[in-house]
N, CA, C and O atoms as a MOPAC input file, in Angstrom:
PM7 MOZYME 1SCF
protein

 N     79.25900 1   -93.59800 1  -218.19600 1
 C     79.45400 1   -93.61800 1  -216.75000 1
 C     79.31300 1   -95.05900 1  -216.27300 1
 O     78.38000 1   -95.75500 1  -216.67200 1
 N     80.20700 1   -95.49800 1  -215.44600 1
 C     80.16300 1   -96.84600 1  -214.89800 1
 C     78.96500 1   -96.98700 1  -213.96700 1
 O     78.62100 1   -96.07700 1  -213.21400 1
 N     78.34900 1   -98.15400 1  -214.04500 1
 C     77.19800 1   -98.42200 1  -213.19800 1
 C     77.66900 1   -98.68400 1  -211.76900 1
 O     78.62000 1   -99.43400 1  -211.54700 1
 N     77.00300 1   -98.06700 1  -210.81600 1
 C     77.39100 1   -98.26700 1  -209.43000 1
 C     76.58300 1   -99.40700 1  -208.82300 1
 O     75.51000 1   -99.76300 1  -209.31100 1
 N     77.10700 1   -99.94900 1  -207.78400 1
 C     76.53100 1  -101.13700 1  -207.15500 1
 C     75.45800 1  -100.76000 1  -206.13900 1
 O     75.64900 1   -99.87200 1  -205.30700 1
 N     74.33100 1  -101.45400 1  -206.22700 1
 C     73.26600 1  -101.35100 1  -205.22300 1
 C     73.07400 1  -102.75500 1  -204.67700 1
 O     72.78600 1  -103.68100 1  -205.43400 1
 N     73.23000 1  -102.91800 1  -203.38400 1
 C     73.18100 1  -104.24700 1  -202.77700 1
 C     71.80200 1  -104.88100 1  -202.92500 1
 O     70.80000 1  -104.18400 1  -203.08900 1
 N     71.76300 1  -106.18900 1  -202.86600 1
 C     70.48800 1  -106.89800 1  -202.96700 1
 C     69.58200 1  -106.57100 1  -201.78400 1
 O     68.36100 1  -106.53700 1  -201.93700 1
 N     70.16000 1  -106.32900 1  -200.60700 1
 C     69.32300 1  -105.97500 1  -199.45700 1
 C     68.68700 1  -104.59100 1  -199.65900 1
 O     67.54100 1  -104.37600 1  -199.26300 1
 N     69.41700 1  -103.65900 1  -200.26900 1
 C     68.85400 1  -102.34200 1  -200.57100 1
 C     67.76000 1  -102.47600 1  -201.62300 1
 O     66.71000 1  -101.84400 1  -201.50600 1
 N     67.99200 1  -103.28900 1  -202.64600 1
 C     66.97300 1  -103.51700 1  -203.67500 1
 C     65.70700 1  -104.10300 1  -203.06100 1
 O     64.60000 1  -103.69000 1  -203.40500 1
 N     65.86600 1  -105.05200 1  -202.16500 1
 C     64.70300 1  -105.65600 1  -201.49400 1
 C     63.96100 1  -104.62000 1  -200.65400 1
 O     62.73000 1  -104.61600 1  -200.61900 1
 N     64.69600 1  -103.75200 1  -199.98300 1
 C     64.06700 1  -102.71400 1  -199.16100 1
 C     63.31000 1  -101.71000 1  -200.02900 1
 O     62.23900 1  -101.24000 1  -199.64400 1
 N     63.85500 1  -101.38300 1  -201.18900 1
 C     63.18100 1  -100.46100 1  -202.10900 1
 C     61.90800 1  -101.10600 1  -202.64700 1
 O     60.87200 1  -100.44800 1  -202.73900 1
 N     61.97800 1  -102.37100 1  -202.99800 1
 C     60.80300 1  -103.10600 1  -203.48700 1
 C     59.71900 1  -103.13700 1  -202.40600 1
 O     58.54200 1  -102.92700 1  -202.70000 1
 N     60.10900 1  -103.39400 1  -201.17600 1
 C     59.14800 1  -103.43800 1  -200.06300 1
 C     58.55100 1  -102.05300 1  -199.81400 1
 O     57.34400 1  -101.92800 1  -199.60500 1
 N     59.37900 1  -101.02300 1  -199.83500 1
 C     58.88300 1   -99.66400 1  -199.61200 1
 C     57.83600 1   -99.30100 1  -200.66900 1
 O     56.84600 1   -98.64000 1  -200.35800 1
 N     58.05000 1   -99.73100 1  -201.91300 1
 C     57.12300 1   -99.43500 1  -203.01100 1
 C     55.95500 1  -100.42100 1  -203.05600 1
 O     55.04900 1  -100.27000 1  -203.87500 1
 N     55.97100 1  -101.40900 1  -202.19800 1
 C     54.93400 1  -102.44400 1  -202.12600 1
 C     54.75400 1  -103.15700 1  -203.46800 1
 O     53.65600 1  -103.59400 1  -203.81300 1
 N     55.85800 1  -103.26600 1  -204.21800 1
 C     55.82400 1  -103.99800 1  -205.48000 1
 C     55.20600 1  -103.24600 1  -206.64300 1
 O     54.89800 1  -103.85300 1  -207.66800 1
 N     55.01600 1  -101.93500 1  -206.51200 1
 C     54.42900 1  -101.12200 1  -207.58500 1
 C     55.45900 1  -100.13500 1  -208.12200 1
 O     56.29000 1   -99.61700 1  -207.37600 1
 N     55.39000 1   -99.88200 1  -209.42800 1
 C     56.19100 1   -98.79900 1  -209.99500 1
 C     55.76900 1   -97.52700 1  -209.28000 1
 O     54.57800 1   -97.24600 1  -209.14400 1
 N     56.73700 1   -96.77300 1  -208.83200 1
 C     56.42600 1   -95.57300 1  -208.05500 1
 C     55.95500 1   -94.40600 1  -208.92200 1
 O     55.60600 1   -93.34600 1  -208.40400 1
 N     55.94600 1   -94.60100 1  -210.23500 1
 C     55.48500 1   -93.55800 1  -211.15100 1
 C     54.11500 1   -93.91400 1  -211.74600 1
 O     53.15400 1   -93.16600 1  -211.56600 1
 N     54.01900 1   -95.03900 1  -212.44700 1
 C     52.76300 1   -95.39000 1  -213.13100 1
 C     51.84700 1   -96.27900 1  -212.30000 1
 O     50.69400 1   -96.49700 1  -212.67000 1
 N     52.34700 1   -96.79000 1  -211.18500 1
 C     51.59200 1   -97.64400 1  -210.25900 1
 C     51.28200 1   -99.03800 1  -210.82100 1
 O     50.34500 1   -99.68900 1  -210.36100 1
 N     52.05500 1   -99.49800 1  -211.80500 1
 C     51.90600 1  -100.86500 1  -212.29900 1
 C     52.47800 1  -101.84200 1  -211.27500 1
 O     53.52100 1  -101.57300 1  -210.67900 1
 N     51.81000 1  -102.96600 1  -211.06800 1
 C     52.32500 1  -103.95900 1  -210.12700 1
 C     53.35500 1  -104.87700 1  -210.79200 1
 O     53.13900 1  -105.37000 1  -211.89900 1
 N     54.44800 1  -105.09400 1  -210.11700 1
 C     55.50700 1  -105.95900 1  -210.64400 1
 C     55.01600 1  -107.38100 1  -210.89200 1
 O     55.51600 1  -108.06300 1  -211.78600 1
 N     54.04900 1  -107.82600 1  -210.11300 1
 C     53.54100 1  -109.19500 1  -210.26300 1
 C     52.83000 1  -109.43600 1  -211.58900 1
 O     52.62600 1  -110.59000 1  -211.96700 1
 N     52.45000 1  -108.38500 1  -212.30200 1
 C     51.67100 1  -108.55600 1  -213.53000 1
 C     52.34500 1  -107.95100 1  -214.75600 1
 O     51.67900 1  -107.66700 1  -215.75100 1
 N     53.64200 1  -107.75500 1  -214.69400 1
 C     54.35000 1  -107.21500 1  -215.85400 1
 C     55.28100 1  -108.26700 1  -216.42600 1
 O     55.67700 1  -109.20800 1  -215.73900 1
 N     55.62100 1  -108.09500 1  -217.67700 1
 C     56.46500 1  -109.09500 1  -218.34300 1
 C     57.95300 1  -108.79400 1  -218.22300 1
 O     58.78000 1  -109.67200 1  -218.47100 1
 N     58.30100 1  -107.58800 1  -217.85200 1
 C     59.70000 1  -107.19900 1  -217.71800 1
 C     60.01500 1  -106.92600 1  -216.24900 1
 O     59.16300 1  -106.41900 1  -215.52000 1
 N     61.21400 1  -107.25400 1  -215.81400 1
 C     61.56800 1  -106.98500 1  -214.41400 1
 C     61.64100 1  -105.48600 1  -214.14100 1
 O     61.99900 1  -104.69900 1  -215.01800 1
 N     61.30000 1  -105.10900 1  -212.92800 1
 C     61.41900 1  -103.72200 1  -212.50100 1
 C     62.87400 1  -103.42500 1  -212.18300 1
 O     63.67500 1  -104.33700 1  -211.97600 1
 N     63.20400 1  -102.15400 1  -212.14600 1
 C     64.57700 1  -101.76500 1  -211.84600 1
 C     64.58900 1  -100.69100 1  -210.77200 1
 O     63.56500 1  -100.09700 1  -210.43300 1
 N     65.77400 1  -100.46800 1  -210.25700 1
 C     65.97500 1   -99.40700 1  -209.28400 1
 C     66.39400 1   -98.17000 1  -210.07000 1
 O     67.37400 1   -98.18400 1  -210.81500 1
 N     65.63500 1   -97.11700 1  -209.88700 1
 C     65.80200 1   -95.89000 1  -210.64900 1
 C     66.36700 1   -94.80500 1  -209.73700 1
 O     65.96900 1   -94.68900 1  -208.57800 1
 N     67.29000 1   -94.01600 1  -210.26500 1
 C     67.85000 1   -92.87900 1  -209.52500 1
 C     66.96500 1   -91.66200 1  -209.78300 1
 O     66.87000 1   -91.20100 1  -210.92100 1
 N     66.32600 1   -91.14200 1  -208.75700 1
 C     65.44400 1   -89.98300 1  -208.90100 1
 C     66.26100 1   -88.79300 1  -209.39500 1
 O     65.91000 1   -88.16800 1  -210.39500 1
 N     67.33400 1   -88.48600 1  -208.70600 1
 C     68.32800 1   -87.52700 1  -209.20200 1
 C     69.37100 1   -88.38100 1  -209.91000 1
 O     70.13900 1   -89.07600 1  -209.24600 1
 N     69.41900 1   -88.34900 1  -211.23300 1
 C     70.29100 1   -89.25900 1  -211.97900 1
 C     71.75800 1   -89.14100 1  -211.58600 1
 O     72.23700 1   -88.08000 1  -211.18500 1
 N     72.44700 1   -90.25700 1  -211.71500 1
 C     73.87900 1   -90.25700 1  -211.43300 1
 C     74.61300 1   -89.29200 1  -212.35600 1
 O     75.61900 1   -88.70000 1  -211.96500 1
 N     74.11300 1   -89.13200 1  -213.58000 1
 C     74.74800 1   -88.19900 1  -214.51800 1
 C     74.61300 1   -86.75000 1  -214.06200 1
 O     75.29000 1   -85.86100 1  -214.57900 1
 N     73.72800 1   -86.52100 1  -213.08400 1
 C     73.54900 1   -85.18300 1  -212.50800 1
 C     73.91800 1   -85.20600 1  -211.03100 1
 O     73.32700 1   -84.50400 1  -210.21000 1
 N     74.91000 1   -86.03200 1  -210.71700 1
 C     75.47200 1   -86.16900 1  -209.37200 1
 C     74.52400 1   -86.80400 1  -208.35700 1
 O     74.68400 1   -86.59800 1  -207.15400 1
 N     73.55600 1   -87.56000 1  -208.81800 1
 C     72.68900 1   -88.31200 1  -207.91400 1
 C     73.44800 1   -89.47500 1  -207.29900 1
 O     74.33200 1   -90.05700 1  -207.92700 1
 N     73.09800 1   -89.80300 1  -206.08000 1
 C     73.81300 1   -90.84700 1  -205.34400 1
 C     73.00700 1   -92.13800 1  -205.29700 1
 O     71.87500 1   -92.20800 1  -205.77500 1
 N     73.61800 1   -93.14600 1  -204.71400 1
 C     72.94200 1   -94.41800 1  -204.45500 1
 C     72.27000 1   -94.41500 1  -203.08600 1
 O     71.89100 1   -95.47100 1  -202.57900 1
 N     72.12300 1   -93.25900 1  -202.49700 1
 C     71.45500 1   -93.15200 1  -201.21100 1
 C     70.03100 1   -93.69300 1  -201.32900 1
 O     69.35800 1   -93.47100 1  -202.33600 1
 N     69.58300 1   -94.39400 1  -200.30900 1
 C     68.25100 1   -95.00600 1  -200.26500 1
 C     67.16200 1   -93.99300 1  -200.61900 1
 O     66.16800 1   -94.34900 1  -201.25100 1
 N     67.34200 1   -92.74200 1  -200.21900 1
 C     66.33600 1   -91.70600 1  -200.47000 1
 C     66.38900 1   -91.14900 1  -201.88800 1
 O     65.55400 1   -90.32400 1  -202.25700 1
 N     67.35400 1   -91.58600 1  -202.68200 1
 C     67.42900 1   -91.17300 1  -204.08300 1
 C     67.04700 1   -92.30100 1  -205.03000 1
 O     67.19800 1   -92.17100 1  -206.24500 1
 N     66.55900 1   -93.39300 1  -204.48800 1
 C     66.24600 1   -94.55800 1  -205.31200 1
 C     64.75600 1   -94.85300 1  -205.28500 1
 O     64.09400 1   -94.69700 1  -204.25900 1
 N     64.23900 1   -95.28200 1  -206.43000 1
 C     62.82100 1   -95.61200 1  -206.55100 1
 C     62.66600 1   -96.88400 1  -207.36500 1
 O     63.52600 1   -97.22000 1  -208.17900 1
 N     61.56900 1   -97.58700 1  -207.14100 1
 C     61.23200 1   -98.75800 1  -207.94000 1
 C     60.49500 1   -98.28800 1  -209.18400 1
 O     59.52000 1   -97.54400 1  -209.08500 1
 N     60.95300 1   -98.71500 1  -210.34900 1
 C     60.33400 1   -98.27700 1  -211.60000 1
 C     60.19800 1   -99.44300 1  -212.56700 1
 O     61.07100 1  -100.30600 1  -212.65800 1
 N     59.08000 1   -99.44600 1  -213.28900 1
 C     58.92300 1  -100.42700 1  -214.35800 1
 C     59.88200 1  -100.04400 1  -215.48600 1
 O     60.40400 1   -98.93000 1  -215.52000 1
 N     60.10000 1  -100.95600 1  -216.37800 1
 C     61.05200 1  -100.72400 1  -217.46700 1
 C     60.67800 1   -99.49100 1  -218.28800 1
 O     61.53800 1   -98.66800 1  -218.60100 1
 N     59.40000 1   -99.36200 1  -218.63700 1
 C     58.97200 1   -98.22200 1  -219.45400 1
 C     59.21400 1   -96.89700 1  -218.76900 1
 O     59.77800 1   -95.98400 1  -219.37100 1
 N     58.79600 1   -96.77500 1  -217.51700 1
 C     58.99900 1   -95.51400 1  -216.80000 1
 C     60.47700 1   -95.20300 1  -216.64800 1
 O     60.88600 1   -94.05000 1  -216.78500 1
 N     61.27600 1   -96.21100 1  -216.37000 1
 C     62.71300 1   -95.99900 1  -216.20500 1
 C     63.34100 1   -95.52600 1  -217.51900 1
 O     64.17500 1   -94.62100 1  -217.52000 1
 N     62.94400 1   -96.13300 1  -218.62500 1
 C     63.50200 1   -95.73900 1  -219.92700 1
 C     63.06300 1   -94.32800 1  -220.29500 1
 O     63.89000 1   -93.50800 1  -220.69400 1
 N     61.77500 1   -94.03700 1  -220.16700 1
 C     61.29100 1   -92.70800 1  -220.53300 1
 C     61.84600 1   -91.62000 1  -219.61600 1
 O     62.13300 1   -90.51300 1  -220.07100 1
 N     61.99600 1   -91.92700 1  -218.33800 1
 C     62.53600 1   -90.91000 1  -217.42200 1
 C     63.99000 1   -90.63400 1  -217.75400 1
 O     64.41300 1   -89.47900 1  -217.79300 1
 N     64.75800 1   -91.69300 1  -217.99300 1
 C     66.16600 1   -91.56400 1  -218.32500 1
 C     66.85200 1   -90.64600 1  -217.31400 1
 O     66.84100 1   -90.94500 1  -216.12000 1
 N     67.43600 1   -89.56000 1  -217.74900 1
 C     68.09700 1   -88.65900 1  -216.80700 1
 C     67.31400 1   -87.35200 1  -216.62300 1
 O     67.86100 1   -86.34400 1  -216.17600 1
 N     66.03000 1   -87.39000 1  -216.97500 1
 C     65.21000 1   -86.18500 1  -216.83600 1
 C     64.88400 1   -85.90700 1  -215.36500 1
 O     64.64200 1   -86.82800 1  -214.58400 1
 N     64.88200 1   -84.63800 1  -215.01000 1
 C     64.39900 1   -84.20200 1  -213.69800 1
 C     63.34400 1   -83.11400 1  -213.85700 1
 O     62.65400 1   -82.76300 1  -212.90000 1
 N     63.22400 1   -82.58300 1  -215.07800 1
 C     62.21300 1   -81.57600 1  -215.39800 1
 C     61.62000 1   -81.90400 1  -216.76300 1
 O     62.18200 1   -82.67600 1  -217.54000 1
 N     60.46400 1   -81.29100 1  -217.03300 1
 C     59.82000 1   -81.45900 1  -218.33400 1
 C     58.80300 1   -80.33300 1  -218.48300 1
 O     58.49600 1   -79.63900 1  -217.51400 1
 N     58.28900 1   -80.15500 1  -219.67100 1
 C     57.30900 1   -79.09100 1  -219.93800 1
 C     55.92100 1   -79.52600 1  -219.47200 1
 O     55.45400 1   -80.60900 1  -219.82600 1
 N     55.27100 1   -78.69200 1  -218.68700 1
 C     53.86700 1   -78.89100 1  -218.32900 1
 C     53.05000 1   -78.53500 1  -219.56800 1
 O     53.14400 1   -77.40700 1  -220.05200 1
 N     52.24500 1   -79.47000 1  -220.09700 1
 C     51.50900 1   -79.18900 1  -221.33500 1
 C     50.42000 1   -78.12600 1  -221.19000 1
 O     49.92000 1   -77.62400 1  -222.19600 1
 N     50.04900 1   -77.77600 1  -219.97000 1
 C     49.02600 1   -76.74600 1  -219.77000 1
 C     49.64600 1   -75.35200 1  -219.71800 1
 O     49.24400 1   -74.46300 1  -220.46800 1
 N     50.62300 1   -75.16300 1  -218.83700 1
 C     51.23300 1   -73.83300 1  -218.68700 1
 C     52.35400 1   -73.58800 1  -219.68700 1
 O     52.76200 1   -72.44800 1  -219.90900 1
 N     52.85300 1   -74.67100 1  -220.29300 1
 C     53.99500 1   -74.62400 1  -221.20500 1
 C     55.27100 1   -74.13500 1  -220.51400 1
 O     56.19600 1   -73.65100 1  -221.16700 1
 N     55.30700 1   -74.26800 1  -219.18800 1
 C     56.47300 1   -73.91300 1  -218.38600 1
 C     57.22300 1   -75.19000 1  -218.00200 1
 O     56.63100 1   -76.26700 1  -217.92900 1
 N     58.49600 1   -75.06200 1  -217.76300 1
 C     59.28300 1   -76.20100 1  -217.28400 1
 C     58.88600 1   -76.48800 1  -215.83700 1
 O     58.78800 1   -75.57600 1  -215.01600 1
 N     58.66300 1   -77.74800 1  -215.54400 1
 C     58.26500 1   -78.16600 1  -214.19800 1
 C     59.15900 1   -79.30500 1  -213.73500 1
 O     59.66000 1   -80.08700 1  -214.54400 1
 N     59.35100 1   -79.38700 1  -212.43600 1
 C     60.02000 1   -80.55800 1  -211.88000 1
 C     59.17800 1   -81.77800 1  -212.15800 1
 O     57.96300 1   -81.67900 1  -212.33200 1
 N     59.82500 1   -82.94000 1  -212.20000 1
 C     59.11100 1   -84.20800 1  -212.29300 1
 C     58.77600 1   -84.69600 1  -210.89300 1
 O     59.37100 1   -84.25900 1  -209.90700 1
 N     57.82600 1   -85.59700 1  -210.82300 1
 C     57.40200 1   -86.19200 1  -209.55700 1
 C     58.57100 1   -86.90000 1  -208.88600 1
 O     59.30700 1   -87.65700 1  -209.51800 1
 N     58.72300 1   -86.64000 1  -207.60500 1
 C     59.75800 1   -87.27900 1  -206.79200 1
 C     59.05400 1   -88.13400 1  -205.74000 1
 O     58.48400 1   -87.59400 1  -204.79200 1
 N     59.08500 1   -89.45200 1  -205.89200 1
 C     58.35600 1   -90.31400 1  -204.95100 1
 C     58.89300 1   -90.30500 1  -203.52000 1
 O     58.24600 1   -90.84700 1  -202.62300 1
 N     60.05000 1   -89.70700 1  -203.29000 1
 C     60.57800 1   -89.62900 1  -201.92800 1
 C     60.09100 1   -88.38800 1  -201.19300 1
 O     59.94800 1   -88.41300 1  -199.97100 1
 N     59.83900 1   -87.32600 1  -201.90600 1
 C     59.47600 1   -86.07300 1  -201.24200 1
 C     58.04800 1   -85.62300 1  -201.53500 1
 O     57.57700 1   -84.63900 1  -200.96500 1
 N     57.36000 1   -86.33900 1  -202.42000 1
 C     56.00000 1   -85.95800 1  -202.81600 1
 C     55.08400 1   -87.17300 1  -202.68600 1
 O     55.54200 1   -88.31500 1  -202.72800 1
 N     53.79100 1   -86.91400 1  -202.52900 1
 C     52.82700 1   -88.01700 1  -202.50700 1
 C     52.13700 1   -88.09600 1  -203.86600 1
 O     51.79100 1   -87.07900 1  -204.46700 1
 N     51.94500 1   -89.33500 1  -204.33700 1
 C     51.34400 1   -89.57900 1  -205.64400 1
 C     49.97800 1   -88.90200 1  -205.73500 1
 O     49.66600 1   -88.25600 1  -206.73500 1
 N     49.17100 1   -89.05100 1  -204.69700 1
 C     47.79300 1   -88.52300 1  -204.70600 1
 C     47.73200 1   -86.99400 1  -204.75800 1
 O     46.71200 1   -86.42700 1  -205.15000 1
 N     48.79500 1   -86.34300 1  -204.37300 1
 C     48.83700 1   -84.88200 1  -204.44600 1
 C     48.93500 1   -84.40200 1  -205.89600 1
 O     48.46500 1   -83.31400 1  -206.22900 1
 N     49.54100 1   -85.21300 1  -206.74500 1
 C     49.83000 1   -84.79300 1  -208.11700 1
 C     49.04700 1   -85.53100 1  -209.19500 1
 O     48.98300 1   -85.07900 1  -210.33800 1
 N     48.44500 1   -86.67700 1  -208.83100 1
 C     47.76300 1   -87.50600 1  -209.83100 1
 C     46.43100 1   -88.02300 1  -209.29600 1
 O     46.24500 1   -88.18300 1  -208.09000 1
 N     45.52000 1   -88.27700 1  -210.21400 1
 C     44.29500 1   -89.02500 1  -209.92400 1
 C     44.06700 1   -89.97200 1  -211.10700 1
 O     44.68800 1   -89.83300 1  -212.16100 1
 N     43.18100 1   -90.91600 1  -210.91100 1
 C     42.77100 1   -91.79900 1  -212.00300 1
 C     41.57300 1   -91.18000 1  -212.70400 1
 O     40.77300 1   -90.48700 1  -212.07500 1
 N     41.44200 1   -91.42700 1  -214.01400 1
 C     40.23200 1   -90.98700 1  -214.70700 1
 C     39.05700 1   -91.85100 1  -214.24300 1
 O     39.23900 1   -92.76700 1  -213.44100 1
 N     37.87100 1   -91.56600 1  -214.74000 1
 C     36.66400 1   -92.24600 1  -214.25200 1
 C     36.67400 1   -93.75000 1  -214.52200 1
 O     35.98800 1   -94.50400 1  -213.83200 1
 N     37.44700 1   -94.19500 1  -215.51900 1
 C     37.52600 1   -95.63700 1  -215.80600 1
 C     38.75700 1   -96.30100 1  -215.17800 1
 O     38.94400 1   -97.51200 1  -215.30000 1
 N     39.57800 1   -95.51500 1  -214.51800 1
 C     40.80300 1   -95.99000 1  -213.86300 1
 C     41.84300 1   -96.53100 1  -214.84800 1
 O     42.70800 1   -97.31800 1  -214.46500 1
 N     41.76000 1   -96.11300 1  -216.10800 1
 C     42.73800 1   -96.58400 1  -217.09100 1
 C     43.79800 1   -95.53900 1  -217.42300 1
 O     44.85500 1   -95.87700 1  -217.95500 1
 N     43.52200 1   -94.27800 1  -217.11500 1
 C     44.48000 1   -93.20900 1  -217.40000 1
 C     44.78500 1   -92.42600 1  -216.13200 1
 O     43.93000 1   -92.23800 1  -215.26700 1
 N     46.02500 1   -91.98100 1  -216.05400 1
 C     46.44700 1   -91.11200 1  -214.97200 1
 C     46.20500 1   -89.67500 1  -215.43700 1
 O     46.51300 1   -89.32100 1  -216.57500 1
 N     45.65200 1   -88.85800 1  -214.54700 1
 C     45.37800 1   -87.45700 1  -214.84400 1
 C     46.22800 1   -86.61100 1  -213.89500 1
 O     46.28000 1   -86.87300 1  -212.69300 1
 N     46.88500 1   -85.60500 1  -214.44400 1
 C     47.71000 1   -84.72200 1  -213.62200 1
 C     46.87900 1   -83.65500 1  -212.93700 1
 O     46.08500 1   -82.96900 1  -213.58200 1
 N     47.05700 1   -83.51300 1  -211.64100 1
 C     46.37000 1   -82.48100 1  -210.86000 1
 C     47.19600 1   -81.20800 1  -210.75100 1
 O     46.65900 1   -80.14000 1  -210.45700 1
 N     48.48100 1   -81.31500 1  -210.98400 1
 C     49.41200 1   -80.20100 1  -210.82700 1
 C     50.35000 1   -80.15000 1  -212.02800 1
 O     50.36700 1   -81.06100 1  -212.85400 1
 N     51.11900 1   -79.09100 1  -212.11300 1
 C     52.13100 1   -79.00000 1  -213.17600 1
 C     53.10600 1   -80.16600 1  -213.08600 1
 O     53.49700 1   -80.73500 1  -214.10500 1
 N     53.49400 1   -80.51700 1  -211.88000 1
 C     54.40500 1   -81.65900 1  -211.68600 1
 C     53.76700 1   -82.94200 1  -212.20100 1
 O     54.41800 1   -83.72700 1  -212.89100 1
 N     52.50000 1   -83.15800 1  -211.86900 1
 C     51.80500 1   -84.35200 1  -212.34300 1
 C     51.70600 1   -84.38600 1  -213.85700 1
 O     52.00700 1   -85.40500 1  -214.47800 1
 N     51.28500 1   -83.28100 1  -214.45500 1
 C     51.12400 1   -83.23200 1  -215.91500 1
 C     52.46300 1   -83.41200 1  -216.63000 1
 O     52.54500 1   -84.13900 1  -217.62000 1
 N     53.50200 1   -82.75900 1  -216.13700 1
 C     54.82400 1   -82.89000 1  -216.75900 1
 C     55.32800 1   -84.32600 1  -216.65100 1
 O     55.92100 1   -84.85100 1  -217.59400 1
 N     55.09600 1   -84.95400 1  -215.51700 1
 C     55.54400 1   -86.33700 1  -215.32300 1
 C     54.78300 1   -87.28600 1  -216.24100 1
 O     55.37600 1   -88.19700 1  -216.81900 1
 N     53.47800 1   -87.08000 1  -216.37900 1
 C     52.68000 1   -87.91700 1  -217.29000 1
 C     53.24100 1   -87.82800 1  -218.70300 1
 O     53.37900 1   -88.84300 1  -219.38700 1
 N     53.56400 1   -86.61600 1  -219.13800 1
 C     54.10700 1   -86.42900 1  -220.48700 1
 C     55.50000 1   -87.04300 1  -220.62600 1
 O     55.76700 1   -87.78500 1  -221.57100 1
 N     56.37500 1   -86.73400 1  -219.68900 1
 C     57.76600 1   -87.18300 1  -219.78600 1
 C     57.89100 1   -88.70200 1  -219.74000 1
 O     58.66300 1   -89.29000 1  -220.49700 1
 N     57.13000 1   -89.33500 1  -218.85000 1
 C     57.24500 1   -90.77800 1  -218.64500 1
 C     56.19400 1   -91.57000 1  -219.42300 1
 O     56.14500 1   -92.79700 1  -219.33600 1
 N     55.35800 1   -90.86700 1  -220.17900 1
 C     54.31900 1   -91.52600 1  -220.98800 1
 C     53.46800 1   -92.44300 1  -220.10000 1
 O     53.27900 1   -93.61900 1  -220.41300 1
 N     52.96300 1   -91.89800 1  -218.99900 1
 C     52.24400 1   -92.71500 1  -218.01800 1
 C     50.92500 1   -93.27900 1  -218.54400 1
 O     50.31900 1   -94.13800 1  -217.90400 1
 N     50.48100 1   -92.80500 1  -219.69700 1
 C     49.25700 1   -93.34400 1  -220.28900 1
 C     49.52200 1   -94.03300 1  -221.62200 1
 O     48.67100 1   -94.03800 1  -222.51100 1
 N     50.72400 1   -94.62100 1  -221.75100 1
 C     51.04900 1   -95.35100 1  -222.96900 1
 C     50.10400 1   -96.53800 1  -223.13700 1
 O     49.63900 1   -97.11000 1  -222.15100 1
 N     49.82600 1   -96.90400 1  -224.37200 1
 C     48.82000 1   -97.92400 1  -224.66200 1
 C     49.03700 1   -99.23500 1  -223.89300 1
 O     48.07300 1   -99.76000 1  -223.33600 1
 N     50.24500 1   -99.78300 1  -223.83700 1
 C     50.41500 1  -101.03700 1  -223.07400 1
 C     50.01200 1  -100.90800 1  -221.59800 1
 O     49.46800 1  -101.84700 1  -221.01600 1
 N     50.28200 1   -99.74100 1  -220.99700 1
 C     49.88200 1   -99.54300 1  -219.59700 1
 C     48.36500 1   -99.49500 1  -219.46300 1
 O     47.80000 1  -100.07400 1  -218.53500 1
 N     47.71700 1   -98.81200 1  -220.37900 1
 C     46.25900 1   -98.73500 1  -220.32800 1
 C     45.64700 1  -100.12600 1  -220.54000 1
 O     44.65400 1  -100.47600 1  -219.90200 1
 N     46.23900 1  -100.90600 1  -221.43100 1
 C     45.75400 1  -102.27900 1  -221.63600 1
 C     45.95400 1  -103.12500 1  -220.38300 1
 O     45.07500 1  -103.89800 1  -220.00200 1
 N     47.11200 1  -102.97600 1  -219.74500 1
 C     47.36700 1  -103.69700 1  -218.49700 1
 C     46.35600 1  -103.28300 1  -217.43800 1
 O     45.82900 1  -104.13700 1  -216.72400 1
 N     46.08200 1  -102.01600 1  -217.32500 1
 C     45.11800 1  -101.54100 1  -216.33000 1
 C     43.73100 1  -102.12900 1  -216.58300 1
 O     43.05000 1  -102.52800 1  -215.63900 1
 N     43.30600 1  -102.18500 1  -217.84800 1
 C     42.00500 1  -102.79100 1  -218.17300 1
 C     41.96200 1  -104.25100 1  -217.73400 1
 O     40.98600 1  -104.70100 1  -217.13400 1
 N     43.01800 1  -104.97600 1  -218.03600 1
 C     43.07000 1  -106.39600 1  -217.65300 1
 C     43.06100 1  -106.54300 1  -216.13100 1
 O     42.38800 1  -107.42500 1  -215.59800 1
 N     43.79600 1  -105.69100 1  -215.43800 1
 C     43.84100 1  -105.76400 1  -213.97900 1
 C     42.50000 1  -105.38500 1  -213.35500 1
 O     42.12500 1  -105.93800 1  -212.32100 1
 N     41.78400 1  -104.45900 1  -213.96100 1
 C     40.43900 1  -104.11600 1  -213.47800 1
 C     39.53900 1  -105.34300 1  -213.56600 1
 O     38.75300 1  -105.61300 1  -212.65800 1
 N     39.65900 1  -106.07800 1  -214.65800 1
 C     38.81000 1  -107.26700 1  -214.86300 1
 C     39.02100 1  -108.33200 1  -213.77800 1
 O     38.10300 1  -109.09100 1  -213.46700 1
 N     40.20700 1  -108.38400 1  -213.21600 1
 C     40.47200 1  -109.37000 1  -212.14700 1
 C     40.57000 1  -108.70700 1  -210.77100 1
 O     41.07300 1  -109.28700 1  -209.80900 1
 N     40.06900 1  -107.47000 1  -210.71700 1
 C     40.00800 1  -106.69200 1  -209.47200 1
 C     41.36200 1  -106.47700 1  -208.80500 1
 O     41.49700 1  -106.55700 1  -207.58400 1
 N     42.35800 1  -106.20200 1  -209.64100 1
 C     43.70700 1  -105.91300 1  -209.15100 1
 C     44.13100 1  -104.47200 1  -209.43000 1
 O     45.29100 1  -104.11500 1  -209.22800 1
 N     43.19900 1  -103.64700 1  -209.89300 1
 C     43.47700 1  -102.23900 1  -210.18600 1
 C     42.21200 1  -101.45300 1  -209.90900 1
 O     41.12400 1  -101.96800 1  -210.16500 1
 N     42.29700 1  -100.23700 1  -209.40100 1
 C     43.51800 1   -99.49300 1  -209.06400 1
 C     44.17000 1  -100.02200 1  -207.80000 1
 O     43.54600 1  -100.75200 1  -207.02900 1
 N     45.44100 1   -99.64900 1  -207.58500 1
 C     46.13400 1  -100.08000 1  -206.36800 1
 C     45.37200 1   -99.63000 1  -205.11300 1
 O     44.76500 1   -98.56000 1  -205.08500 1
 N     45.42100 1  -100.44900 1  -204.11300 1
 C     44.72300 1  -100.12800 1  -202.85200 1
 C     45.47700 1   -99.06300 1  -202.08500 1
 O     45.04900 1   -98.66100 1  -201.00300 1

């Protein structure tokens, strides 16, 4: 599928709306080694549009792991669940930080499925979170 165009002004607005954080794992763009990208919540391969409300800021890892997924298995219920949608859902409704603030914990089937699908507790992210805690830049305010 041909890549569709997203204007630089739209990209800037998405970055501002996300306050410079991945809308899935909450990593800050200022402290990552790879540029963030604009992610289609409803993938273009599933008729998702370039509408502002279908776009999210995502770190490279979350964008790659999400790919064109919109559902995944909840590891607790073993049922298929929707993935987290940062436009229609609030992060705090579906996720919390563990006691050390290094791992994301799912509060709901959507949260748990998203953690699994996007690997929100992958080792590099946990290492980044530890480093950010040391300089008082994590968890996000």
